[in-house]
C-alpha beads as a LAMMPS data file, in Angstrom:
LAMMPS data file: protein, C-alpha beads

481 atoms
480 bonds

1 atom types
1 bond types

-500.0 500.0 xlo xhi
-500.0 500.0 ylo yhi
-500.0 500.0 zlo zhi

Masses

1 110.0

Atoms # bond

1 1 1 60.101 191.574 186.255
2 1 1 57.719 190.508 183.488
3 1 1 57.127 186.777 183.421
4 1 1 58.321 184.775 180.397
5 1 1 55.897 181.961 179.599
6 1 1 57.329 178.624 178.499
7 1 1 55.653 176.887 175.583
8 1 1 54.411 173.305 175.552
9 1 1 56.395 170.756 173.557
10 1 1 54.819 167.284 173.388
11 1 1 53.043 167.908 176.674
12 1 1 55.977 169.314 178.635
13 1 1 57.208 172.835 179.252
14 1 1 60.163 174.068 177.250
15 1 1 61.909 177.303 176.369
16 1 1 63.581 178.363 173.139
17 1 1 66.124 180.955 172.145
18 1 1 63.878 183.985 171.690
19 1 1 60.754 185.659 173.048
20 1 1 57.600 187.371 171.831
21 1 1 56.582 190.524 173.692
22 1 1 52.842 190.669 174.406
23 1 1 51.610 194.224 174.916
24 1 1 48.230 195.642 175.863
25 1 1 46.463 197.321 172.929
26 1 1 44.871 199.701 175.441
27 1 1 47.893 201.278 177.113
28 1 1 50.920 199.607 175.511
29 1 1 52.143 198.040 178.742
30 1 1 54.045 194.782 178.574
31 1 1 51.634 192.027 179.617
32 1 1 54.086 189.153 179.323
33 1 1 56.595 187.358 177.149
34 1 1 56.254 184.040 175.374
35 1 1 59.275 181.884 174.725
36 1 1 59.642 181.023 171.032
37 1 1 60.605 177.467 170.057
38 1 1 63.584 176.835 167.845
39 1 1 63.162 175.100 164.507
40 1 1 64.559 171.927 166.068
41 1 1 61.991 172.092 168.869
42 1 1 59.151 172.565 166.395
43 1 1 60.383 169.543 164.480
44 1 1 60.543 167.584 167.737
45 1 1 56.899 168.436 168.499
46 1 1 55.739 167.417 165.028
47 1 1 57.759 164.194 165.184
48 1 1 56.226 163.375 168.562
49 1 1 52.692 163.967 167.234
50 1 1 53.413 161.771 164.233
51 1 1 54.910 159.007 166.387
52 1 1 52.006 158.897 168.861
53 1 1 49.206 159.043 166.298
54 1 1 48.333 155.312 166.362
55 1 1 48.563 155.055 170.136
56 1 1 46.405 158.121 170.657
57 1 1 43.794 156.988 168.131
58 1 1 43.463 153.754 170.104
59 1 1 43.070 155.528 173.451
60 1 1 39.770 154.527 175.112
61 1 1 37.034 157.113 174.802
62 1 1 36.690 157.432 178.569
63 1 1 40.341 158.507 178.863
64 1 1 39.934 161.265 176.289
65 1 1 36.605 162.322 177.794
66 1 1 38.123 162.511 181.276
67 1 1 40.908 164.788 180.035
68 1 1 38.450 167.072 178.258
69 1 1 36.220 167.167 181.317
70 1 1 39.193 168.147 183.460
71 1 1 40.011 171.085 181.187
72 1 1 36.359 172.152 181.220
73 1 1 36.306 172.142 185.013
74 1 1 39.612 173.978 185.390
75 1 1 38.594 176.679 182.913
76 1 1 35.479 177.286 184.978
77 1 1 37.467 177.374 188.241
78 1 1 39.943 179.920 186.870
79 1 1 37.417 181.865 184.780
80 1 1 38.028 185.332 186.219
81 1 1 41.805 185.020 186.054
82 1 1 41.621 183.852 182.436
83 1 1 39.167 186.609 181.475
84 1 1 41.573 189.209 182.859
85 1 1 44.400 187.650 180.829
86 1 1 42.333 187.730 177.626
87 1 1 41.426 191.359 178.249
88 1 1 45.038 192.311 178.947
89 1 1 46.611 190.696 175.892
90 1 1 43.741 191.264 173.444
91 1 1 42.174 194.559 174.592
92 1 1 38.757 192.910 174.768
93 1 1 36.424 194.461 177.339
94 1 1 36.223 192.346 180.460
95 1 1 32.497 191.683 179.981
96 1 1 33.198 190.051 176.601
97 1 1 36.310 188.265 177.876
98 1 1 34.209 186.632 180.581
99 1 1 31.794 185.522 177.910
100 1 1 34.643 184.030 175.911
101 1 1 35.802 181.945 178.855
102 1 1 32.247 180.696 179.345
103 1 1 32.098 179.672 175.694
104 1 1 35.407 177.798 175.963
105 1 1 34.022 175.912 178.952
106 1 1 31.069 174.914 176.774
107 1 1 33.342 173.818 173.918
108 1 1 35.185 171.404 176.188
109 1 1 31.894 170.206 177.677
110 1 1 30.506 169.461 174.217
111 1 1 33.753 167.690 173.308
112 1 1 33.555 165.615 176.486
113 1 1 30.066 164.474 175.543
114 1 1 30.927 163.817 171.902
115 1 1 34.069 161.861 172.785
116 1 1 31.900 159.346 174.614
117 1 1 29.400 158.808 171.796
118 1 1 31.513 159.397 168.683
119 1 1 32.655 156.545 166.436
120 1 1 29.992 154.099 167.558
121 1 1 29.716 152.552 164.083
122 1 1 27.029 152.335 161.435
123 1 1 25.887 148.918 160.223
124 1 1 24.529 148.407 156.696
125 1 1 23.047 145.225 155.258
126 1 1 24.585 144.291 151.917
127 1 1 22.176 141.496 151.006
128 1 1 19.989 143.962 149.132
129 1 1 21.658 142.399 146.066
130 1 1 22.292 138.694 145.594
131 1 1 26.055 139.174 145.589
132 1 1 25.897 140.594 149.098
133 1 1 24.160 137.658 150.752
134 1 1 25.602 136.945 154.174
135 1 1 27.544 140.227 154.241
136 1 1 27.315 143.207 156.575
137 1 1 29.185 146.520 156.261
138 1 1 30.318 148.288 159.407
139 1 1 31.456 151.895 158.998
140 1 1 33.447 153.783 161.607
141 1 1 35.433 157.018 161.622
142 1 1 39.159 157.163 162.344
143 1 1 41.546 160.127 162.742
144 1 1 43.210 161.347 159.554
145 1 1 46.338 162.030 161.590
146 1 1 47.897 164.921 163.490
147 1 1 46.200 168.317 163.164
148 1 1 47.827 171.711 162.725
149 1 1 45.500 174.207 164.421
150 1 1 46.173 177.865 163.618
151 1 1 44.211 180.298 165.782
152 1 1 43.644 184.087 165.447
153 1 1 43.973 186.941 167.916
154 1 1 40.339 187.981 168.247
155 1 1 39.214 185.024 170.396
156 1 1 42.578 183.938 171.839
157 1 1 41.085 181.253 174.090
158 1 1 37.853 180.060 172.499
159 1 1 39.206 179.640 168.984
160 1 1 42.136 177.680 170.400
161 1 1 39.528 175.547 172.169
162 1 1 37.736 174.983 168.850
163 1 1 40.961 173.520 167.425
164 1 1 42.102 171.501 170.436
165 1 1 38.924 170.019 171.912
166 1 1 37.615 168.273 168.745
167 1 1 41.068 166.889 167.959
168 1 1 41.504 165.390 171.408
169 1 1 37.940 164.079 171.334
170 1 1 38.646 161.931 168.259
171 1 1 42.151 160.919 169.285
172 1 1 44.054 163.093 166.815
173 1 1 47.306 164.692 168.044
174 1 1 47.350 168.463 167.607
175 1 1 49.989 171.137 167.166
176 1 1 48.377 174.424 168.225
177 1 1 49.809 177.660 166.865
178 1 1 48.248 180.609 168.722
179 1 1 48.398 184.105 167.231
180 1 1 51.745 185.829 167.949
181 1 1 49.914 188.925 169.216
182 1 1 47.915 186.913 171.787
183 1 1 49.727 183.676 172.690
184 1 1 49.233 183.754 176.460
185 1 1 45.687 182.371 176.528
186 1 1 46.725 179.414 174.376
187 1 1 49.718 178.754 176.631
188 1 1 47.444 178.807 179.666
189 1 1 45.238 176.238 177.940
190 1 1 48.375 174.124 177.617
191 1 1 48.878 174.457 181.365
192 1 1 45.483 172.835 181.940
193 1 1 46.122 170.099 179.381
194 1 1 49.375 169.281 181.178
195 1 1 47.332 168.379 184.268
196 1 1 45.712 165.472 182.373
197 1 1 46.899 161.960 181.549
198 1 1 46.917 162.419 177.775
199 1 1 49.811 160.635 176.033
200 1 1 53.052 162.555 175.596
201 1 1 53.188 163.963 172.097
202 1 1 49.421 164.151 171.678
203 1 1 49.462 167.939 171.964
204 1 1 51.829 170.899 171.763
205 1 1 51.314 174.675 171.961
206 1 1 53.943 176.474 169.875
207 1 1 53.896 180.303 169.629
208 1 1 55.959 180.522 166.465
209 1 1 56.059 183.737 164.412
210 1 1 53.888 183.863 161.307
211 1 1 56.859 183.844 158.959
212 1 1 57.658 180.315 160.146
213 1 1 54.149 179.029 159.519
214 1 1 54.661 177.927 155.876
215 1 1 57.075 175.182 156.908
216 1 1 54.498 173.767 159.320
217 1 1 51.776 174.011 156.681
218 1 1 53.847 172.017 154.201
219 1 1 54.986 169.347 156.678
220 1 1 53.578 166.040 155.439
221 1 1 53.392 164.689 158.995
222 1 1 50.490 167.096 159.625
223 1 1 47.786 165.927 157.170
224 1 1 45.000 168.099 158.612
225 1 1 44.981 171.901 158.871
226 1 1 42.358 173.943 160.700
227 1 1 42.872 177.663 160.137
228 1 1 40.918 180.674 161.358
229 1 1 42.053 184.072 160.135
230 1 1 42.318 186.332 157.120
231 1 1 41.330 185.349 153.607
232 1 1 44.688 185.948 151.889
233 1 1 46.533 183.801 154.437
234 1 1 43.869 181.096 154.430
235 1 1 43.751 180.696 150.658
236 1 1 47.556 180.707 150.483
237 1 1 47.547 177.763 152.907
238 1 1 45.127 175.873 150.688
239 1 1 47.218 176.644 147.612
240 1 1 50.462 175.540 149.243
241 1 1 49.056 172.276 150.628
242 1 1 46.296 171.265 148.186
243 1 1 46.393 167.564 149.089
244 1 1 45.838 168.132 152.794
245 1 1 42.427 168.123 154.431
246 1 1 42.018 171.815 155.207
247 1 1 39.297 173.755 156.998
248 1 1 39.325 177.533 156.523
249 1 1 37.186 179.869 158.613
250 1 1 37.875 183.245 157.027
251 1 1 36.269 186.664 156.904
252 1 1 32.782 188.042 156.464
253 1 1 30.836 191.264 156.192
254 1 1 27.713 190.202 158.010
255 1 1 24.378 191.654 156.963
256 1 1 21.436 192.315 159.264
257 1 1 18.301 192.443 157.105
258 1 1 15.287 194.243 158.596
259 1 1 12.121 193.505 156.632
260 1 1 8.803 195.313 156.401
261 1 1 6.921 193.089 158.862
262 1 1 9.441 193.886 161.609
263 1 1 7.710 197.193 162.172
264 1 1 6.403 197.731 165.694
265 1 1 8.214 200.097 168.025
266 1 1 9.233 197.124 170.168
267 1 1 10.555 195.284 167.092
268 1 1 12.637 198.219 165.924
269 1 1 13.973 198.959 169.414
270 1 1 15.094 195.339 169.753
271 1 1 16.736 195.284 166.326
272 1 1 18.505 198.598 166.956
273 1 1 19.917 197.464 170.308
274 1 1 21.121 194.148 168.910
275 1 1 22.663 195.796 165.840
276 1 1 24.411 198.455 167.931
277 1 1 25.804 195.900 170.359
278 1 1 27.005 193.403 167.803
279 1 1 28.487 195.856 165.337
280 1 1 30.779 196.980 168.147
281 1 1 31.407 193.994 170.418
282 1 1 35.037 192.863 170.402
283 1 1 35.688 196.275 168.778
284 1 1 34.010 194.880 165.670
285 1 1 36.808 192.296 165.468
286 1 1 34.563 189.325 164.853
287 1 1 33.934 187.614 161.521
288 1 1 30.187 187.720 162.201
289 1 1 29.900 191.218 163.629
290 1 1 27.192 193.335 162.002
291 1 1 28.836 195.326 159.234
292 1 1 25.867 196.006 156.951
293 1 1 22.270 196.870 157.809
294 1 1 19.876 196.360 154.898
295 1 1 16.473 197.749 155.823
296 1 1 13.198 197.862 153.951
297 1 1 12.205 201.397 152.971
298 1 1 9.008 201.125 155.002
299 1 1 10.965 200.851 158.282
300 1 1 14.278 202.518 157.374
301 1 1 13.487 206.063 158.565
302 1 1 12.214 204.801 161.919
303 1 1 15.059 202.330 162.396
304 1 1 18.055 204.554 161.602
305 1 1 17.700 207.055 164.488
306 1 1 17.221 204.164 166.882
307 1 1 20.449 202.532 165.670
308 1 1 22.412 205.781 165.897
309 1 1 21.139 206.432 169.421
310 1 1 21.979 202.881 170.524
311 1 1 25.470 203.107 169.017
312 1 1 26.104 206.381 170.846
313 1 1 25.243 204.600 174.110
314 1 1 28.118 202.126 173.646
315 1 1 30.700 202.838 176.338
316 1 1 34.229 203.097 174.946
317 1 1 37.264 202.945 177.191
318 1 1 39.489 200.873 179.435
319 1 1 38.785 197.181 178.731
320 1 1 39.444 196.258 182.366
321 1 1 36.433 198.373 183.411
322 1 1 33.368 196.096 183.628
323 1 1 31.214 198.931 182.264
324 1 1 33.182 199.196 178.997
325 1 1 31.438 197.908 175.874
326 1 1 34.048 198.785 173.241
327 1 1 37.780 198.563 173.817
328 1 1 40.720 199.144 171.499
329 1 1 41.474 197.266 168.320
330 1 1 44.352 194.828 168.461
331 1 1 46.842 197.515 167.413
332 1 1 47.116 201.147 166.421
333 1 1 47.849 200.079 162.864
334 1 1 44.539 198.205 162.781
335 1 1 42.731 201.338 163.960
336 1 1 44.531 203.470 161.377
337 1 1 43.377 201.097 158.634
338 1 1 39.761 201.419 159.781
339 1 1 40.174 205.198 159.914
340 1 1 41.434 205.248 156.324
341 1 1 38.568 203.076 155.077
342 1 1 35.980 205.336 156.706
343 1 1 37.746 208.365 155.234
344 1 1 37.587 206.774 151.802
345 1 1 33.839 206.156 152.167
346 1 1 33.104 209.718 153.325
347 1 1 35.250 211.084 150.522
348 1 1 33.192 209.029 148.059
349 1 1 29.906 210.487 149.322
350 1 1 28.942 208.482 152.421
351 1 1 27.215 210.314 155.272
352 1 1 28.827 209.999 158.702
353 1 1 26.014 209.726 161.269
354 1 1 28.188 209.152 164.341
355 1 1 31.751 208.217 165.237
356 1 1 34.621 208.451 162.775
357 1 1 37.275 209.340 165.360
358 1 1 40.432 207.510 166.371
359 1 1 42.450 207.749 169.583
360 1 1 45.499 205.511 169.364
361 1 1 44.271 201.935 168.912
362 1 1 40.688 202.879 169.804
363 1 1 38.218 203.707 167.055
364 1 1 34.873 205.236 167.954
365 1 1 31.727 203.237 167.111
366 1 1 30.781 204.520 163.665
367 1 1 27.645 204.540 161.531
368 1 1 27.635 205.433 157.821
369 1 1 24.723 205.934 155.439
370 1 1 24.579 206.375 151.647
371 1 1 27.767 204.338 151.251
372 1 1 28.891 203.603 147.675
373 1 1 28.984 199.873 146.982
374 1 1 32.560 199.883 145.676
375 1 1 34.369 201.342 148.704
376 1 1 36.188 199.077 151.118
377 1 1 33.772 199.422 154.041
378 1 1 31.081 198.030 151.741
379 1 1 32.851 195.212 149.935
380 1 1 35.623 194.132 152.323
381 1 1 35.665 192.998 155.941
382 1 1 36.193 196.090 158.096
383 1 1 37.082 194.165 161.288
384 1 1 36.373 197.278 163.282
385 1 1 33.401 199.067 164.898
386 1 1 31.888 200.372 161.649
387 1 1 28.318 199.932 160.436
388 1 1 26.807 200.829 157.060
389 1 1 23.090 201.448 156.401
390 1 1 21.284 200.671 153.128
391 1 1 17.647 201.311 152.150
392 1 1 15.957 198.758 149.843
393 1 1 12.496 198.203 148.390
394 1 1 11.158 194.807 149.347
395 1 1 12.337 191.376 150.341
396 1 1 13.810 190.405 146.988
397 1 1 15.980 193.517 146.861
398 1 1 17.082 192.943 150.453
399 1 1 18.241 189.394 149.760
400 1 1 19.966 190.485 146.548
401 1 1 21.838 193.222 148.437
402 1 1 22.951 190.744 151.109
403 1 1 24.198 188.333 148.440
404 1 1 26.070 191.106 146.615
405 1 1 29.260 190.275 148.466
406 1 1 32.324 188.123 147.977
407 1 1 31.749 186.822 151.502
408 1 1 29.114 184.454 152.809
409 1 1 29.523 183.651 156.490
410 1 1 26.253 184.451 158.292
411 1 1 23.262 186.750 157.890
412 1 1 20.576 187.909 160.284
413 1 1 16.993 188.373 159.093
414 1 1 14.501 190.306 161.212
415 1 1 11.114 188.909 160.192
416 1 1 8.082 187.283 161.813
417 1 1 7.029 185.427 158.652
418 1 1 8.021 181.753 158.693
419 1 1 7.702 181.588 154.905
420 1 1 10.210 184.420 154.601
421 1 1 12.474 182.622 157.037
422 1 1 12.523 179.541 154.842
423 1 1 13.051 181.644 151.738
424 1 1 16.009 183.341 153.422
425 1 1 17.424 179.966 154.335
426 1 1 17.083 178.857 150.729
427 1 1 18.313 182.003 148.952
428 1 1 20.923 183.692 151.130
429 1 1 24.416 182.572 150.077
430 1 1 25.827 182.143 153.564
431 1 1 26.749 179.367 155.955
432 1 1 24.225 180.413 158.601
433 1 1 20.941 182.332 158.647
434 1 1 19.777 183.743 161.993
435 1 1 16.078 184.613 162.084
436 1 1 14.912 187.399 164.370
437 1 1 18.406 188.428 165.391
438 1 1 21.796 189.652 164.160
439 1 1 24.254 187.469 162.197
440 1 1 26.566 187.499 165.207
441 1 1 24.791 184.679 167.028
442 1 1 26.875 181.532 167.331
443 1 1 26.310 178.488 169.506
444 1 1 29.556 176.574 169.797
445 1 1 27.960 173.206 169.109
446 1 1 26.304 174.227 165.824
447 1 1 27.972 174.014 162.386
448 1 1 29.832 177.243 161.713
449 1 1 31.515 178.297 158.498
450 1 1 30.856 180.042 155.218
451 1 1 30.666 180.019 151.461
452 1 1 32.464 182.006 148.747
453 1 1 35.471 183.854 150.213
454 1 1 34.431 183.048 153.778
455 1 1 36.103 179.664 153.664
456 1 1 35.579 175.920 153.393
457 1 1 34.541 173.309 155.931
458 1 1 32.777 173.757 159.243
459 1 1 33.706 174.345 162.841
460 1 1 31.490 173.445 165.803
461 1 1 32.672 170.541 167.927
462 1 1 30.837 167.641 166.270
463 1 1 31.431 168.994 162.767
464 1 1 35.135 169.595 163.347
465 1 1 35.384 166.026 164.609
466 1 1 34.033 164.881 161.252
467 1 1 36.653 167.003 159.473
468 1 1 39.454 165.519 161.560
469 1 1 38.400 161.938 160.724
470 1 1 37.512 159.782 157.739
471 1 1 35.142 156.859 157.204
472 1 1 36.559 153.351 157.000
473 1 1 34.308 150.437 156.102
474 1 1 34.709 146.813 157.185
475 1 1 32.722 144.064 155.446
476 1 1 31.873 140.957 157.470
477 1 1 31.294 137.834 155.391
478 1 1 29.507 134.550 156.015
479 1 1 26.909 135.893 158.408
480 1 1 23.433 134.497 158.926
481 1 1 21.414 137.675 158.678

Bonds

1 1 1 2
2 1 2 3
3 1 3 4
4 1 4 5
5 1 5 6
6 1 6 7
7 1 7 8
8 1 8 9
9 1 9 10
10 1 10 11
11 1 11 12
12 1 12 13
13 1 13 14
14 1 14 15
15 1 15 16
16 1 16 17
17 1 17 18
18 1 18 19
19 1 19 20
20 1 20 21
21 1 21 22
22 1 22 23
23 1 23 24
24 1 24 25
25 1 25 26
26 1 26 27
27 1 27 28
28 1 28 29
29 1 29 30
30 1 30 31
31 1 31 32
32 1 32 33
33 1 33 34
34 1 34 35
35 1 35 36
36 1 36 37
37 1 37 38
38 1 38 39
39 1 39 40
40 1 40 41
41 1 41 42
42 1 42 43
43 1 43 44
44 1 44 45
45 1 45 46
46 1 46 47
47 1 47 48
48 1 48 49
49 1 49 50
50 1 50 51
51 1 51 52
52 1 52 53
53 1 53 54
54 1 54 55
55 1 55 56
56 1 56 57
57 1 57 58
58 1 58 59
59 1 59 60
60 1 60 61
61 1 61 62
62 1 62 63
63 1 63 64
64 1 64 65
65 1 65 66
66 1 66 67
67 1 67 68
68 1 68 69
69 1 69 70
70 1 70 71
71 1 71 72
72 1 72 73
73 1 73 74
74 1 74 75
75 1 75 76
76 1 76 77
77 1 77 78
78 1 78 79
79 1 79 80
80 1 80 81
81 1 81 82
82 1 82 83
83 1 83 84
84 1 84 85
85 1 85 86
86 1 86 87
87 1 87 88
88 1 88 89
89 1 89 90
90 1 90 91
91 1 91 92
92 1 92 93
93 1 93 94
94 1 94 95
95 1 95 96
96 1 96 97
97 1 97 98
98 1 98 99
99 1 99 100
100 1 100 101
101 1 101 102
102 1 102 103
103 1 103 104
104 1 104 105
105 1 105 106
106 1 106 107
107 1 107 108
108 1 108 109
109 1 109 110
110 1 110 111
111 1 111 112
112 1 112 113
113 1 113 114
114 1 114 115
115 1 115 116
116 1 116 117
117 1 117 118
118 1 118 119
119 1 119 120
120 1 120 121
121 1 121 122
122 1 122 123
123 1 123 124
124 1 124 125
125 1 125 126
126 1 126 127
127 1 127 128
128 1 128 129
129 1 129 130
130 1 130 131
131 1 131 132
132 1 132 133
133 1 133 134
134 1 134 135
135 1 135 136
136 1 136 137
137 1 137 138
138 1 138 139
139 1 139 140
140 1 140 141
141 1 141 142
142 1 142 143
143 1 143 144
144 1 144 145
145 1 145 146
146 1 146 147
147 1 147 148
148 1 148 149
149 1 149 150
150 1 150 151
151 1 151 152
152 1 152 153
153 1 153 154
154 1 154 155
155 1 155 156
156 1 156 157
157 1 157 158
158 1 158 159
159 1 159 160
160 1 160 161
161 1 161 162
162 1 162 163
163 1 163 164
164 1 164 165
165 1 165 166
166 1 166 167
167 1 167 168
168 1 168 169
169 1 169 170
170 1 170 171
171 1 171 172
172 1 172 173
173 1 173 174
174 1 174 175
175 1 175 176
176 1 176 177
177 1 177 178
178 1 178 179
179 1 179 180
180 1 180 181
181 1 181 182
182 1 182 183
183 1 183 184
184 1 184 185
185 1 185 186
186 1 186 187
187 1 187 188
188 1 188 189
189 1 189 190
190 1 190 191
191 1 191 192
192 1 192 193
193 1 193 194
194 1 194 195
195 1 195 196
196 1 196 197
197 1 197 198
198 1 198 199
199 1 199 200
200 1 200 201
201 1 201 202
202 1 202 203
203 1 203 204
204 1 204 205
205 1 205 206
206 1 206 207
207 1 207 208
208 1 208 209
209 1 209 210
210 1 210 211
211 1 211 212
212 1 212 213
213 1 213 214
214 1 214 215
215 1 215 216
216 1 216 217
217 1 217 218
218 1 218 219
219 1 219 220
220 1 220 221
221 1 221 222
222 1 222 223
223 1 223 224
224 1 224 225
225 1 225 226
226 1 226 227
227 1 227 228
228 1 228 229
229 1 229 230
230 1 230 231
231 1 231 232
232 1 232 233
233 1 233 234
234 1 234 235
235 1 235 236
236 1 236 237
237 1 237 238
238 1 238 239
239 1 239 240
240 1 240 241
241 1 241 242
242 1 242 243
243 1 243 244
244 1 244 245
245 1 245 246
246 1 246 247
247 1 247 248
248 1 248 249
249 1 249 250
250 1 250 251
251 1 251 252
252 1 252 253
253 1 253 254
254 1 254 255
255 1 255 256
256 1 256 257
257 1 257 258
258 1 258 259
259 1 259 260
260 1 260 261
261 1 261 262
262 1 262 263
263 1 263 264
264 1 264 265
265 1 265 266
266 1 266 267
267 1 267 268
268 1 268 269
269 1 269 270
270 1 270 271
271 1 271 272
272 1 272 273
273 1 273 274
274 1 274 275
275 1 275 276
276 1 276 277
277 1 277 278
278 1 278 279
279 1 279 280
280 1 280 281
281 1 281 282
282 1 282 283
283 1 283 284
284 1 284 285
285 1 285 286
286 1 286 287
287 1 287 288
288 1 288 289
289 1 289 290
290 1 290 291
291 1 291 292
292 1 292 293
293 1 293 294
294 1 294 295
295 1 295 296
296 1 296 297
297 1 297 298
298 1 298 299
299 1 299 300
300 1 300 301
301 1 301 302
302 1 302 303
303 1 303 304
304 1 304 305
305 1 305 306
306 1 306 307
307 1 307 308
308 1 308 309
309 1 309 310
310 1 310 311
311 1 311 312
312 1 312 313
313 1 313 314
314 1 314 315
315 1 315 316
316 1 316 317
317 1 317 318
318 1 318 319
319 1 319 320
320 1 320 321
321 1 321 322
322 1 322 323
323 1 323 324
324 1 324 325
325 1 325 326
326 1 326 327
327 1 327 328
328 1 328 329
329 1 329 330
330 1 330 331
331 1 331 332
332 1 332 333
333 1 333 334
334 1 334 335
335 1 335 336
336 1 336 337
337 1 337 338
338 1 338 339
339 1 339 340
340 1 340 341
341 1 341 342
342 1 342 343
343 1 343 344
344 1 344 345
345 1 345 346
346 1 346 347
347 1 347 348
348 1 348 349
349 1 349 350
350 1 350 351
351 1 351 352
352 1 352 353
353 1 353 354
354 1 354 355
355 1 355 356
356 1 356 357
357 1 357 358
358 1 358 359
359 1 359 360
360 1 360 361
361 1 361 362
362 1 362 363
363 1 363 364
364 1 364 365
365 1 365 366
366 1 366 367
367 1 367 368
368 1 368 369
369 1 369 370
370 1 370 371
371 1 371 372
372 1 372 373
373 1 373 374
374 1 374 375
375 1 375 376
376 1 376 377
377 1 377 378
378 1 378 379
379 1 379 380
380 1 380 381
381 1 381 382
382 1 382 383
383 1 383 384
384 1 384 385
385 1 385 386
386 1 386 387
387 1 387 388
388 1 388 389
389 1 389 390
390 1 390 391
391 1 391 392
392 1 392 393
393 1 393 394
394 1 394 395
395 1 395 396
396 1 396 397
397 1 397 398
398 1 398 399
399 1 399 400
400 1 400 401
401 1 401 402
402 1 402 403
403 1 403 404
404 1 404 405
405 1 405 406
406 1 406 407
407 1 407 408
408 1 408 409
409 1 409 410
410 1 410 411
411 1 411 412
412 1 412 413
413 1 413 414
414 1 414 415
415 1 415 416
416 1 416 417
417 1 417 418
418 1 418 419
419 1 419 420
420 1 420 421
421 1 421 422
422 1 422 423
423 1 423 424
424 1 424 425
425 1 425 426
426 1 426 427
427 1 427 428
428 1 428 429
429 1 429 430
430 1 430 431
431 1 431 432
432 1 432 433
433 1 433 434
434 1 434 435
435 1 435 436
436 1 436 437
437 1 437 438
438 1 438 439
439 1 439 440
440 1 440 441
441 1 441 442
442 1 442 443
443 1 443 444
444 1 444 445
445 1 445 446
446 1 446 447
447 1 447 448
448 1 448 449
449 1 449 450
450 1 450 451
451 1 451 452
452 1 452 453
453 1 453 454
454 1 454 455
455 1 455 456
456 1 456 457
457 1 457 458
458 1 458 459
459 1 459 460
460 1 460 461
461 1 461 462
462 1 462 463
463 1 463 464
464 1 464 465
465 1 465 466
466 1 466 467
467 1 467 468
468 1 468 469
469 1 469 470
470 1 470 471
471 1 471 472
472 1 472 473
473 1 473 474
474 1 474 475
475 1 475 476
476 1 476 477
477 1 477 478
478 1 478 479
479 1 479 480
480 1 480 481
């Protein structure tokens, strides 16, 4: 009999009056069921978070750090089991699922470290003017209040970790809503949190359906929202709760720019391998996967066959096979959408260099050249294993092509010239510029987020902690400075 997973209500297990079926995108088998909380249970969790907010904010740093350290250790101990769960519910190849668990371990390690040094205070002399004689300002950061963390399906553990760990590090209660398609990893994270001594009410994991999310978004007891997911949903959250402090990590259509000085055979081989890997990892279901290659005309003809050959080497198949590079998309409908977008591009004149085939939820790694700029694979986020190639003349044209997008998450620039690197950093309208590599590089401690339609605010443990808190100043009077 398939196991039904309880959810976590104010730190304890509970069951509701319905279930979510979790099926494998690879073979359709039932992986598990998640119990769905009732509206009354959701309200109970929110009320508990609201009630405990002052107590949790006052919790000593060592207590919060110890809890985070425990989760870090337990994730590492159960890494293989958790990777298999991610692969089963998400369809992610096991090699990438293992990497995701390792990243989540790092997120909790960074949060452990930051919890111990965060909020130390910043002193400022005020006697720079006569009216401030004998006065000293002390600034510290305090939690804004309970956080609503809404996580997506593509990184069902690590993006839950990016919501939970910073909140617990600063002493902010959190209500975690994992994606309905992939709730099991988030519920397992709750299992590890339940082994700690965190106050009751300081965290809940509630796998509620998406149609019940608006009520949570509008709830005034949750003054902070951290959302990762699609643009339309993210902007609707901001519109419906404009007075809340909201962080949105939305879509992208990451560009890898290969410039003229990146021209040796070794350079081009490296770029081609990295582009092929990171246009297809996670089935292309990553906001910073390589979607567009913009190559200088002087290297384009030598680079393209290398990319096509490297893409053809990507192993597609059963995600539980350690040799598999590319598994299925999250659903057959997602694969059908990618298929239709590629068909639109080819119908508009694009050249299909490899791929373009669908088998159920699996879409073959695909490379397109001569793609019109107004078709969806050019101007929208594909969120599938599809790569477009564009030839440009010179650095200025390359940067202009990269910026010709409604998105601005990250860009990769293959160059050896440090002056070009700084120009890219200055001119590219993105949240992150990766020099000498693809836009898909992310270290979990660095600031991560975008511009334009890619969202507002930043993730990354320390930066999320800033978003979850606000500065409060205290002025001391009558001091002999």
